PAMI-755892 format. One record per atom (N, C-alpha, C): atom name; y, z, x. Coordinates in steps of 0.1 Angstrom, whole numbers. Layout:
% residues N
R / at / north / up / east
R / CA / Y / Z / X
...
END
This chain:
% residues 270
R / at / north / up / east
R / N / -293 / 61 / 96
R / CA / -282 / 55 / 102
R / C / -270 / 56 / 93
R / N / -258 / 59 / 99
R / CA / -246 / 60 / 91
R / C / -241 / 46 / 86
R / N / -232 / 47 / 77
R / CA / -226 / 34 / 72
R / C / -216 / 30 / 82
R / N / -216 / 17 / 85
R / CA / -207 / 11 / 95
R / C / -195 / 5 / 88
R / N / -183 / 10 / 90
R / CA / -171 / 5 / 84
R / C / -166 / -7 / 92
R / N / -164 / -18 / 85
R / CA / -160 / -31 / 91
R / C / -145 / -29 / 94
R / N / -141 / -35 / 106
R / CA / -127 / -35 / 110
R / C / -123 / -49 / 114
R / N / -110 / -52 / 113
R / CA / -104 / -64 / 118
R / C / -103 / -62 / 133
R / N / -108 / -72 / 141
R / CA / -107 / -72 / 155
R / C / -92 / -70 / 160
R / N / -90 / -62 / 170
R / CA / -77 / -61 / 176
R / C / -73 / -73 / 184
R / N / -63 / -80 / 180
R / CA / -59 / -92 / 187
R / C / -43 / -91 / 189
R / N / -38 / -101 / 196
R / CA / -24 / -101 / 199
R / C / -15 / -100 / 186
R / N / -20 / -107 / 176
R / CA / -12 / -108 / 163
R / C / -11 / -94 / 156
R / N / -23 / -87 / 155
R / CA / -23 / -76 / 145
R / C / -24 / -62 / 152
R / N / -24 / -62 / 165
R / CA / -25 / -49 / 172
R / C / -12 / -41 / 171
R / N / -13 / -29 / 166
R / CA / -1 / -20 / 164
R / C / 2 / -14 / 178
R / N / 15 / -16 / 182
R / CA / 19 / -11 / 196
R / C / 26 / 2 / 195
R / N / 36 / 3 / 187
R / CA / 44 / 16 / 187
R / C / 37 / 26 / 177
R / N / 36 / 38 / 182
R / CA / 28 / 49 / 175
R / C / 15 / 43 / 171
R / N / 7 / 38 / 180
R / CA / -6 / 32 / 177
R / C / -16 / 42 / 172
R / N / -13 / 55 / 174
R / CA / -22 / 65 / 168
R / C / -22 / 65 / 153
R / N / -12 / 59 / 147
R / CA / -12 / 57 / 133
R / C / -18 / 44 / 128
R / N / -23 / 36 / 137
R / CA / -29 / 23 / 133
R / C / -43 / 25 / 127
R / N / -46 / 17 / 117
R / CA / -59 / 16 / 111
R / C / -63 / 2 / 110
R / N / -75 / -2 / 114
R / CA / -80 / -15 / 113
R / C / -92 / -17 / 103
R / N / -95 / -6 / 96
R / CA / -107 / -7 / 87
R / C / -103 / -16 / 75
R / N / -112 / -25 / 72
R / CA / -110 / -34 / 61
R / C / -107 / -27 / 48
R / N / -115 / -16 / 45
R / CA / -113 / -9 / 32
R / C / -99 / -3 / 31
R / N / -94 / 3 / 41
R / CA / -81 / 9 / 41
R / C / -70 / -1 / 39
R / N / -71 / -12 / 46
R / CA / -61 / -22 / 46
R / C / -61 / -29 / 32
R / N / -73 / -32 / 27
R / CA / -74 / -39 / 14
R / C / -69 / -30 / 3
R / N / -72 / -17 / 4
R / CA / -68 / -8 / -7
R / C / -53 / -7 / -8
R / N / -46 / -7 / 3
R / CA / -32 / -7 / 3
R / C / -26 / -19 / -4
R / N / -32 / -31 / 0
R / CA / -28 / -43 / -6
R / C / -30 / -43 / -21
R / N / -42 / -39 / -25
R / CA / -46 / -40 / -40
R / C / -39 / -30 / -48
R / N / -33 / -20 / -42
R / CA / -26 / -10 / -50
R / C / -11 / -12 / -50
R / N / -7 / -23 / -44
R / CA / 7 / -27 / -44
R / C / 11 / -37 / -55
R / N / 20 / -33 / -64
R / CA / 24 / -42 / -75
R / C / 31 / -55 / -69
R / N / 38 / -53 / -58
R / CA / 45 / -64 / -52
R / C / 40 / -66 / -38
R / N / 37 / -79 / -34
R / CA / 34 / -82 / -20
R / C / 45 / -91 / -15
R / N / 49 / -89 / -3
R / CA / 59 / -98 / 3
R / C / 52 / -108 / 12
R / N / 54 / -121 / 9
R / CA / 47 / -132 / 15
R / C / 57 / -139 / 24
R / N / 54 / -141 / 37
R / CA / 63 / -148 / 46
R / C / 57 / -161 / 51
R / N / 65 / -171 / 52
R / CA / 60 / -184 / 57
R / C / 72 / -192 / 63
R / N / 69 / -202 / 70
R / CA / 79 / -211 / 75
R / C / 80 / -224 / 67
R / N / 92 / -229 / 66
R / CA / 94 / -242 / 59
R / C / 101 / -252 / 69
R / N / 98 / -264 / 69
R / CA / 105 / -274 / 78
R / C / 120 / -275 / 75
R / N / 124 / -272 / 63
R / CA / 138 / -274 / 59
R / C / 147 / -262 / 62
R / N / 141 / -251 / 66
R / CA / 149 / -238 / 67
R / C / 148 / -234 / 82
R / N / 160 / -229 / 87
R / CA / 160 / -224 / 101
R / C / 153 / -210 / 102
R / N / 152 / -203 / 91
R / CA / 146 / -189 / 91
R / C / 133 / -189 / 83
R / N / 124 / -179 / 86
R / CA / 112 / -177 / 78
R / C / 116 / -173 / 64
R / N / 108 / -177 / 54
R / CA / 111 / -174 / 40
R / C / 101 / -162 / 36
R / N / 107 / -152 / 29
R / CA / 99 / -141 / 24
R / C / 101 / -140 / 9
R / N / 90 / -140 / 2
R / CA / 90 / -140 / -13
R / C / 82 / -129 / -18
R / N / 87 / -122 / -29
R / CA / 79 / -112 / -35
R / C / 69 / -119 / -44
R / N / 56 / -115 / -43
R / CA / 46 / -122 / -51
R / C / 36 / -111 / -57
R / N / 28 / -116 / -67
R / CA / 18 / -108 / -72
R / C / 5 / -114 / -67
R / N / -4 / -105 / -62
R / CA / -17 / -109 / -56
R / C / -27 / -99 / -56
R / N / -39 / -103 / -53
R / CA / -50 / -93 / -53
R / C / -62 / -99 / -44
R / N / -68 / -90 / -38
R / CA / -79 / -93 / -29
R / C / -93 / -93 / -36
R / N / -101 / -103 / -34
R / CA / -114 / -105 / -40
R / C / -122 / -116 / -34
R / N / -134 / -118 / -39
R / CA / -142 / -129 / -34
R / C / -149 / -136 / -46
R / N / -145 / -149 / -47
R / CA / -151 / -157 / -57
R / C / -166 / -160 / -54
R / N / -170 / -161 / -42
R / CA / -183 / -164 / -38
R / C / -192 / -151 / -39
R / N / -186 / -139 / -38
R / CA / -193 / -127 / -38
R / C / -185 / -117 / -47
R / N / -186 / -119 / -60
R / CA / -177 / -111 / -70
R / C / -180 / -96 / -69
R / N / -192 / -92 / -64
R / CA / -195 / -78 / -64
R / C / -191 / -71 / -51
R / N / -184 / -79 / -42
R / CA / -180 / -74 / -29
R / C / -170 / -62 / -31
R / N / -171 / -52 / -23
R / CA / -161 / -41 / -24
R / C / -150 / -42 / -14
R / N / -141 / -32 / -14
R / CA / -129 / -33 / -6
R / C / -132 / -33 / 9
R / N / -144 / -28 / 13
R / CA / -147 / -27 / 27
R / C / -154 / -40 / 32
R / N / -155 / -50 / 24
R / CA / -161 / -63 / 28
R / C / -150 / -73 / 31
R / N / -154 / -84 / 38
R / CA / -144 / -94 / 40
R / C / -140 / -101 / 27
R / N / -127 / -102 / 25
R / CA / -122 / -107 / 12
R / C / -112 / -118 / 15
R / N / -108 / -125 / 4
R / CA / -97 / -134 / 4
R / C / -86 / -128 / -4
R / N / -74 / -132 / -2
R / CA / -62 / -128 / -10
R / C / -58 / -140 / -19
R / N / -58 / -137 / -32
R / CA / -53 / -147 / -42
R / C / -39 / -143 / -46
R / N / -30 / -153 / -46
R / CA / -16 / -152 / -50
R / C / -13 / -161 / -62
R / N / -5 / -155 / -71
R / CA / -2 / -162 / -83
R / C / 12 / -166 / -84
R / N / 15 / -178 / -88
R / CA / 29 / -183 / -89
R / C / 30 / -196 / -97
R / N / 42 / -200 / -100
R / CA / 44 / -213 / -107
R / C / 39 / -225 / -99
R / N / 33 / -234 / -105
R / CA / 27 / -245 / -98
R / C / 37 / -253 / -89
R / N / 50 / -254 / -94
R / CA / 60 / -262 / -86
R / C / 69 / -253 / -78
R / N / 66 / -241 / -76
R / CA / 75 / -232 / -68
R / C / 75 / -237 / -54
R / N / 85 / -231 / -46
R / CA / 87 / -235 / -32
R / C / 74 / -232 / -24
R / N / 69 / -221 / -26
R / CA / 57 / -217 / -19
R / C / 45 / -226 / -21
R / N / 43 / -230 / -34
R / CA / 32 / -239 / -37
R / C / 34 / -253 / -31
R / N / 47 / -258 / -32
R / CA / 49 / -271 / -27
R / C / 49 / -271 / -11
R / N / 54 / -261 / -5
R / CA / 53 / -260 / 10
R / C / 39 / -259 / 14
R / N / 30 / -252 / 7
R / CA / 16 / -251 / 11
R / C / 9 / -265 / 9
R / N / 13 / -272 / -1
R / CA / 7 / -285 / -4
R / C / 11 / -294 / 8
R / N / 23 / -294 / 12
R / CA / 28 / -303 / 22
R / C / 22 / -300 / 36
R / N / 21 / -287 / 38
R / CA / 17 / -283 / 52
R / C / 2 / -285 / 54
R / N / -6 / -285 / 43
R / CA / -21 / -286 / 45
R / C / -26 / -301 / 43
R / N / -17 / -310 / 39
R / CA / -22 / -324 / 38
R / C / -25 / -329 / 51
R / N / -38 / -334 / 53
R / CA / -42 / -340 / 65
R / C / -46 / -329 / 76
R / N / -45 / -316 / 72
R / CA / -48 / -306 / 82
R / C / -61 / -300 / 77
R / N / -72 / -304 / 83
R / CA / -85 / -300 / 78
R / C / -95 / -296 / 90
R / N / -105 / -289 / 86
R / CA / -116 / -285 / 95
R / C / -129 / -289 / 88
R / N / -140 / -288 / 95
R / CA / -153 / -291 / 89
R / C / -155 / -282 / 76
R / N / -149 / -270 / 76
R / CA / -151 / -262 / 64
R / C / -141 / -265 / 53
R / N / -131 / -274 / 55
R / CA / -121 / -277 / 46
R / C / -107 / -275 / 52
R / N / -96 / -276 / 44
R / CA / -83 / -274 / 49
R / C / -81 / -261 / 56
R / N / -74 / -261 / 68
R / CA / -72 / -249 / 75
R / C / -62 / -240 / 67
R / N / -51 / -247 / 62
R / CA / -42 / -239 / 54
R / C / -29 / -236 / 61
R / N / -19 / -232 / 53
R / CA / -6 / -229 / 57
R / C / -6 / -214 / 63
R / N / -1 / -212 / 75
R / CA / 0 / -198 / 80
R / C / 10 / -190 / 72
R / N / 5 / -178 / 68
R / CA / 13 / -169 / 60
R / C / 11 / -155 / 66
R / N / 20 / -146 / 63
R / CA / 20 / -132 / 66
R / C / 22 / -124 / 53
R / N / 14 / -114 / 50
R / CA / 15 / -107 / 38
R / C / 17 / -92 / 41
R / N / 28 / -86 / 35
R / CA / 30 / -72 / 38
R / C / 30 / -64 / 25
R / N / 24 / -52 / 26
R / CA / 24 / -43 / 14
R / C / 27 / -29 / 20
R / N / 34 / -21 / 12
R / CA / 38 / -8 / 16
R / C / 40 / 2 / 5
R / N / 38 / 15 / 8
R / CA / 40 / 26 / -2
R / C / 47 / 37 / 6
R / N / 57 / 43 / 0
R / CA / 64 / 55 / 6
R / C / 59 / 67 / -2
R / N / 53 / 77 / 5
R / CA / 47 / 88 / -2
R / C / 55 / 101 / 0
R / N / 66 / 101 / 8
R / CA / 74 / 113 / 10
R / C / 85 / 111 / 20
R / N / 96 / 119 / 18
R / CA / 107 / 119 / 28
R / C / 105 / 132 / 36
R / N / 104 / 130 / 49
R / CA / 102 / 141 / 58
R / C / 115 / 146 / 64
R / N / 120 / 158 / 61
R / CA / 132 / 163 / 66
R / C / 130 / 173 / 76
R / N / 136 / 171 / 88
R / CA / 134 / 180 / 99
R / C / 147 / 186 / 104
R / N / 146 / 194 / 115
R / CA / 158 / 201 / 120
R / C / 169 / 191 / 125
R / N / 164 / 180 / 131
R / CA / 173 / 170 / 137
R / C / 172 / 156 / 129
R / N / 183 / 149 / 129
R / CA / 182 / 136 / 123
R / C / 173 / 127 / 130
R / N / 171 / 129 / 143
R / CA / 162 / 120 / 151
R / C / 148 / 121 / 147
R / N / 144 / 133 / 142
R / CA / 130 / 135 / 138
R / C / 127 / 132 / 124
R / N / 137 / 129 / 116
R / CA / 134 / 126 / 102
R / C / 124 / 114 / 101
R / N / 116 / 114 / 90
R / CA / 105 / 105 / 90
R / C / 102 / 102 / 75
R / N / 93 / 92 / 73
R / CA / 87 / 90 / 60
R / C / 72 / 92 / 61
R / N / 66 / 97 / 50
R / CA / 51 / 96 / 49
R / C / 49 / 82 / 42
R / N / 41 / 74 / 47
R / CA / 39 / 60 / 42
R / C / 26 / 55 / 45
R / N / 23 / 44 / 38
R / CA / 11 / 36 / 40
R / C / 15 / 21 / 40
R / N / 12 / 14 / 50
R / CA / 16 / 0 / 51
R / C / 5 / -8 / 57
R / N / 5 / -21 / 52
R / CA / -5 / -30 / 58
R / C / 1 / -44 / 59
R / N / -4 / -51 / 69
R / CA / 0 / -65 / 71
R / C / -13 / -74 / 73
R / N / -13 / -85 / 66
R / CA / -24 / -95 / 67
R / C / -18 / -108 / 73
R / N / -26 / -114 / 81
R / CA / -23 / -127 / 86
R / C / -34 / -137 / 82
R / N / -30 / -149 / 77
R / CA / -41 / -158 / 72
R / C / -35 / -172 / 69
R / N / -44 / -180 / 63
R / CA / -41 / -194 / 60
R / C / -43 / -196 / 45
R / N / -32 / -201 / 39
R / CA / -32 / -203 / 24
R / C / -35 / -217 / 21
R / N / -44 / -219 / 10
R / CA / -47 / -232 / 5
R / C / -46 / -231 / -10
R / N / -44 / -243 / -17
R / CA / -44 / -243 / -31
R / C / -58 / -242 / -37
R / N / -60 / -234 / -48
R / CA / -72 / -234 / -55
R / C / -72 / -245 / -65
R / N / -81 / -254 / -64
R / CA / -82 / -266 / -73
R / C / -94 / -265 / -82
R / N / -104 / -258 / -79
R / CA / -116 / -257 / -87
R / C / -112 / -248 / -99
R / N / -114 / -253 / -111
R / CA / -110 / -246 / -123
R / C / -117 / -232 / -125
R / N / -130 / -232 / -122
R / CA / -138 / -219 / -123
R / C / -132 / -209 / -114
R / N / -129 / -212 / -101
R / CA / -123 / -203 / -92
R / C / -109 / -199 / -96
R / N / -102 / -208 / -102
R / CA / -88 / -205 / -106
R / C / -88 / -195 / -118
R / N / -98 / -197 / -127
R / CA / -99 / -187 / -138
R / C / -103 / -173 / -132
R / N / -112 / -174 / -122
R / CA / -116 / -161 / -116
R / C / -104 / -154 / -110
R / N / -95 / -161 / -103
R / CA / -83 / -155 / -97
R / C / -74 / -150 / -108
R / N / -72 / -158 / -118
R / CA / -63 / -154 / -129
R / C / -68 / -141 / -136
R / N / -81 / -140 / -138
R / CA / -86 / -127 / -143
R / C / -85 / -116 / -133
R / N / -88 / -119 / -121
R / CA / -87 / -108 / -110
R / C / -72 / -103 / -110
R / N / -63 / -111 / -110
R / CA / -49 / -107 / -109
R / C / -44 / -100 / -122
R / N / -48 / -106 / -133
R / CA / -44 / -99 / -146
R / C / -50 / -85 / -147
R / N / -62 / -83 / -143
R / CA / -68 / -70 / -143
R / C / -63 / -61 / -132
R / N / -56 / -66 / -122
R / CA / -49 / -58 / -112
R / C / -36 / -52 / -118
R / N / -31 / -58 / -129
R / CA / -19 / -52 / -135
R / C / -24 / -40 / -144
R / N / -33 / -42 / -152
R / CA / -40 / -31 / -160
R / C / -55 / -34 / -160
R / N / -63 / -26 / -155
R / CA / -78 / -29 / -155
R / C / -83 / -32 / -169
R / N / -91 / -42 / -170
R / CA / -97 / -47 / -183
R / C / -87 / -54 / -192
R / N / -75 / -57 / -187
R / CA / -65 / -63 / -196
R / C / -69 / -78 / -200
R / N / -76 / -85 / -191
R / CA / -79 / -99 / -193
R / C / -86 / -101 / -206
R / N / -97 / -94 / -208
R / CA / -105 / -96 / -220
R / C / -99 / -91 / -233
R / N / -88 / -84 / -232
R / CA / -80 / -80 / -244
R / C / -68 / -89 / -247
R / N / -68 / -101 / -240
R / CA / -57 / -111 / -243
R / C / -63 / -123 / -250
R / N / -55 / -132 / -254
R / CA / -59 / -144 / -260
R / C / -67 / -153 / -250
R / N / -79 / -156 / -253
R / CA / -88 / -163 / -243
R / C / -94 / -175 / -251
R / N / -97 / -186 / -244
R / CA / -94 / -189 / -230
R / C / -79 / -193 / -228
R / N / -74 / -193 / -216
R / CA / -60 / -199 / -214
R / C / -60 / -213 / -218
R / N / -49 / -218 / -223
R / CA / -48 / -232 / -227
R / C / -47 / -241 / -214
R / N / -50 / -254 / -216
R / CA / -49 / -263 / -205
R / C / -35 / -263 / -198
R / N / -25 / -262 / -207
R / CA / -11 / -262 / -202
R / C / -9 / -250 / -193
R / N / -14 / -238 / -197
R / CA / -12 / -226 / -190
R / C / -19 / -227 / -176
R / N / -31 / -232 / -176
R / CA / -39 / -234 / -164
R / C / -32 / -244 / -154
R / N / -27 / -255 / -160
R / CA / -20 / -265 / -152
R / C / -7 / -260 / -146
R / N / 0 / -251 / -153
R / CA / 13 / -247 / -148
R / C / 12 / -235 / -139
R / N / 0 / -229 / -138
R / CA / -2 / -218 / -129
R / C / -7 / -222 / -116
R / N / 0 / -218 / -105
R / CA / -5 / -221 / -92
R / C / -12 / -209 / -86
R / N / -24 / -211 / -80
R / CA / -31 / -201 / -73
R / C / -33 / -205 / -58
R / N / -29 / -196 / -49
R / CA / -32 / -198 / -35
R / C / -43 / -188 / -31
R / N / -52 / -193 / -23
R / CA / -62 / -185 / -17
R / C / -59 / -183 / -2
R / N / -58 / -171 / 3
R / CA / -55 / -169 / 17
R / C / -67 / -164 / 24
R / N / -72 / -172 / 33
R / CA / -83 / -168 / 42
R / C / -77 / -159 / 53
R / N / -82 / -147 / 53
R / CA / -76 / -137 / 62
R / C / -81 / -139 / 77
R / N / -72 / -140 / 86
R / CA / -76 / -141 / 100
R / C / -76 / -128 / 107
R / N / -66 / -119 / 103
R / CA / -66 / -106 / 109
R / C / -57 / -97 / 101
R / N / -57 / -84 / 104
R / CA / -49 / -75 / 96
R / C / -49 / -61 / 103
R / N / -39 / -53 / 99
R / CA / -39 / -39 / 103
R / C / -31 / -31 / 93
R / N / -32 / -18 / 94
R / CA / -25 / -9 / 86
R / C / -18 / 2 / 95
R / N / -8 / 7 / 90
R / CA / -1 / 18 / 98
R / C / 2 / 29 / 87
R / N / -3 / 41 / 90
R / CA / -2 / 52 / 80
R / C / 3 / 64 / 87
R / N / 13 / 71 / 80
R / CA / 18 / 84 / 85
R / C / 18 / 94 / 74
R / N / 13 / 106 / 77
R / CA / 13 / 116 / 67
R / C / 14 / 130 / 74
R / N / 17 / 140 / 66
R / CA / 18 / 153 / 72
R / C / 31 / 160 / 69
R / N / 32 / 173 / 73
R / CA / 44 / 180 / 71
R / C / 54 / 177 / 82
R / N / 66 / 183 / 81
R / CA / 77 / 182 / 90
R / C / 72 / 187 / 104
R / N / 78 / 181 / 114
R / CA / 75 / 184 / 128
R / C / 87 / 183 / 137
R / N / 90 / 193 / 145
R / CA / 101 / 193 / 154
R / C / 97 / 196 / 168
R / N / 106 / 192 / 178
R / CA / 104 / 195 / 192
R / C / 104 / 210 / 194
R / N / 97 / 215 / 205
R / CA / 97 / 229 / 208
R / C / 111 / 235 / 210
R / N / 119 / 227 / 217
R / CA / 133 / 232 / 220
R / C / 141 / 234 / 207
R / N / 139 / 226 / 197
R / CA / 146 / 228 / 184
R / C / 139 / 240 / 176
R / N / 126 / 241 / 178
R / CA / 120 / 252 / 171
R / C / 124 / 266 / 177
R / N / 129 / 266 / 189
R / CA / 134 / 278 / 195
R / C / 148 / 281 / 191
R / N / 154 / 273 / 184
R / CA / 168 / 275 / 180
R / C / 169 / 283 / 167
R / N / 170 / 296 / 168
R / CA / 169 / 305 / 156
R / C / 180 / 302 / 146
R / N / 192 / 298 / 151
R / CA / 203 / 296 / 142
R / C / 200 / 283 / 134
R / N / 194 / 273 / 140
R / CA / 191 / 261 / 132
R / C / 180 / 265 / 122
R / N / 170 / 272 / 126
R / CA / 159 / 276 / 117
R / C / 164 / 284 / 105
R / N / 175 / 292 / 107
R / CA / 180 / 300 / 97
R / C / 190 / 293 / 87
R / N / 194 / 281 / 91
R / CA / 204 / 274 / 83
R / C / 200 / 260 / 78
R / N / 188 / 255 / 83
R / CA / 185 / 241 / 79
R / C / 171 / 241 / 72
R / N / 171 / 235 / 60
R / CA / 159 / 234 / 52
R / C / 151 / 222 / 58
R / N / 138 / 225 / 60
R / CA / 129 / 215 / 65
R / C / 117 / 214 / 56
R / N / 111 / 202 / 55
R / CA / 99 / 200 / 46
R / C / 98 / 186 / 42
R / N / 90 / 184 / 31
R / CA / 87 / 170 / 26
R / C / 91 / 169 / 12
R / N / 99 / 159 / 8
R / CA / 101 / 156 / -6
R / C / 91 / 145 / -10
R / N / 81 / 149 / -18
R / CA / 70 / 139 / -22
R / C / 76 / 128 / -31
R / N / 72 / 116 / -28
R / CA / 75 / 105 / -37
R / C / 63 / 98 / -42
R / N / 63 / 96 / -55
R / CA / 51 / 89 / -61
R / C / 56 / 82 / -74
R / N / 51 / 70 / -75
R / CA / 55 / 61 / -86
R / C / 47 / 66 / -99
R / N / 54 / 67 / -110
R / CA / 47 / 71 / -123
R / C / 50 / 61 / -134
R / N / 42 / 60 / -144
R / CA / 44 / 52 / -155
R / C / 49 / 61 / -167
R / N / 59 / 57 / -173
R / CA / 65 / 64 / -184
R / C / 57 / 62 / -197
R / N / 63 / 68 / -208
R / CA / 57 / 66 / -221
R / C / 57 / 51 / -225
R / N / 46 / 45 / -230
R / CA / 46 / 31 / -234
R / C / 56 / 28 / -245
R / N / 63 / 17 / -244
R / CA / 73 / 12 / -254
R / C / 67 / 0 / -260
R / N / 63 / 1 / -273
R / CA / 57 / -11 / -280
R / C / 68 / -22 / -282
R / N / 63 / -34 / -282
R / CA / 71 / -46 / -285
R / C / 76 / -46 / -299
R / N / 86 / -54 / -302
R / CA / 91 / -54 / -316
R / C / 81 / -60 / -326
R / N / 71 / -67 / -321
R / CA / 61 / -73 / -330
R / C / 48 / -67 / -329
R / N / 47 / -56 / -321
R / CA / 34 / -49 / -320
R / C / 29 / -44 / -333
R / N / 16 / -45 / -336
R / CA / 10 / -40 / -348
R / C / -2 / -31 / -346
R / N / -5 / -27 / -334
R / CA / -17 / -19 / -331
R / C / -13 / -7 / -323
R / N / -22 / 3 / -325
R / CA / -20 / 16 / -317
R / C / -23 / 13 / -302
R / N / -17 / 22 / -294
R / CA / -20 / 20 / -280
R / C / -35 / 22 / -277
R / N / -41 / 12 / -271
R / CA / -55 / 13 / -268
R / C / -58 / 23 / -257
R / N / -70 / 29 / -258
R / CA / -75 / 39 / -248
R / C / -74 / 34 / -234
R / N / -78 / 21 / -232
R / CA / -79 / 16 / -218
R / C / -65 / 16 / -211
R / N / -55 / 14 / -219
R / CA / -41 / 14 / -214
R / C / -37 / 28 / -211
R / N / -38 / 37 / -221
R / CA / -34 / 51 / -219
R / C / -42 / 58 / -208
R / N / -55 / 56 / -207
R / CA / -63 / 62 / -197
R / C / -59 / 57 / -183
R / N / -56 / 44 / -182
R / CA / -51 / 38 / -169
R / C / -38 / 45 / -165
R / N / -28 / 46 / -174
R / CA / -15 / 52 / -171
R / C / -17 / 66 / -166
R / N / -25 / 74 / -173
R / CA / -27 / 88 / -170
R / C / -34 / 89 / -156
R / N / -44 / 81 / -153
R / CA / -51 / 81 / -140
R / C / -41 / 77 / -129
R / N / -33 / 67 / -132
R / CA / -24 / 62 / -122
R / C / -14 / 73 / -118
R / N / -9 / 79 / -128
R / CA / 1 / 90 / -125
R / C / -5 / 102 / -117
R / N / -17 / 106 / -122
R / CA / -24 / 117 / -115
R / C / -28 / 113 / -101
R / N / -33 / 102 / -99
R / CA / -38 / 98 / -85
R / C / -26 / 96 / -76
R / N / -15 / 90 / -80
R / CA / -3 / 89 / -72
R / C / 3 / 102 / -68
R / N / 4 / 111 / -78
R / CA / 9 / 125 / -75
R / C / 0 / 132 / -65
R / N / -13 / 132 / -67
R / CA / -22 / 139 / -58
R / C / -21 / 133 / -44
R / N / -21 / 120 / -43
R / CA / -20 / 114 / -29
R / C / -7 / 118 / -22
R / N / 4 / 118 / -29
R / CA / 17 / 121 / -23
R / C / 17 / 136 / -19
R / N / 12 / 145 / -27
R / CA / 12 / 159 / -24
R / C / 3 / 162 / -12
R / N / -9 / 155 / -12
R / CA / -18 / 157 / -1
R / C / -12 / 152 / 12
R / N / -4 / 141 / 12
R / CA / 2 / 136 / 24
R / C / 12 / 145 / 29
R / N / 18 / 154 / 21
R / CA / 28 / 163 / 26
R / C / 23 / 175 / 33
R / N / 10 / 177 / 34
R / CA / 4 / 189 / 40
R / C / -3 / 186 / 53
R / N / -4 / 196 / 61
R / CA / -11 / 195 / 74
R / C / -3 / 189 / 85
R / N / -9 / 187 / 97
R / CA / -2 / 182 / 108
R / C / 0 / 167 / 106
R / N / 10 / 162 / 114
R / CA / 13 / 147 / 114
R / C / 1 / 140 / 117
R / N / -3 / 129 / 110
R / CA / -15 / 122 / 112
R / C / -15 / 108 / 106
R / N / -25 / 100 / 109
R / CA / -26 / 87 / 103
R / C / -32 / 86 / 90
R / N / -41 / 96 / 86
R / CA / -47 / 95 / 73
R / C / -47 / 109 / 67
END
């Protein structure tokens, strides 16, 4: 029997409607886009504001109850912030008295992550496009109050910056550091991804325009994020460790290969 890939059920909230051929509901794909994003945009409503609030946050998907779970498994999203920030306070106020048999339901939030892999230049401005990977998660956020789970989340998020960084820092965190750090756990209700890749594509009528073909460059300008040469701090006393240099090299190589691969072939979702 083949391996069955888990997917988020298609519901009103998460179903992609426009260009739905580019939609992906596989947990692994959606979670990978989130975990490879340095910045997540978290949106929520506050009673004091007429508009939804969107904040850039640092976060990572994982499972405290099942630490060995991989990206294709059901996971929670952990978000890191200052304990007295607006998001933390709003979450605290919105979940007070709002509970289910399994615990607090949580504050409704929406999380967006995206990567641009290339600029697609075509014969007409109408057909210009991006190669991109984007995902959106919908869920309920609650405060993490258990210290063991809080430390798990802090380690998870620290290692999302640079793998294995946590154990190379001063440990354990002080009581003051733990108390001033707010961690939200988002229980995911649904999610979806939208991915576009491939070479430039034009309508048949434009492809028949020989004058345009002879005068207009078409193709893809690959875009990929890279890490530059490390700059040591003014008080640094040690050589650059292998785990940092290896991560930077792998990061640059992987991003470049992904972007270049996305620029080839027919327009597609993956």
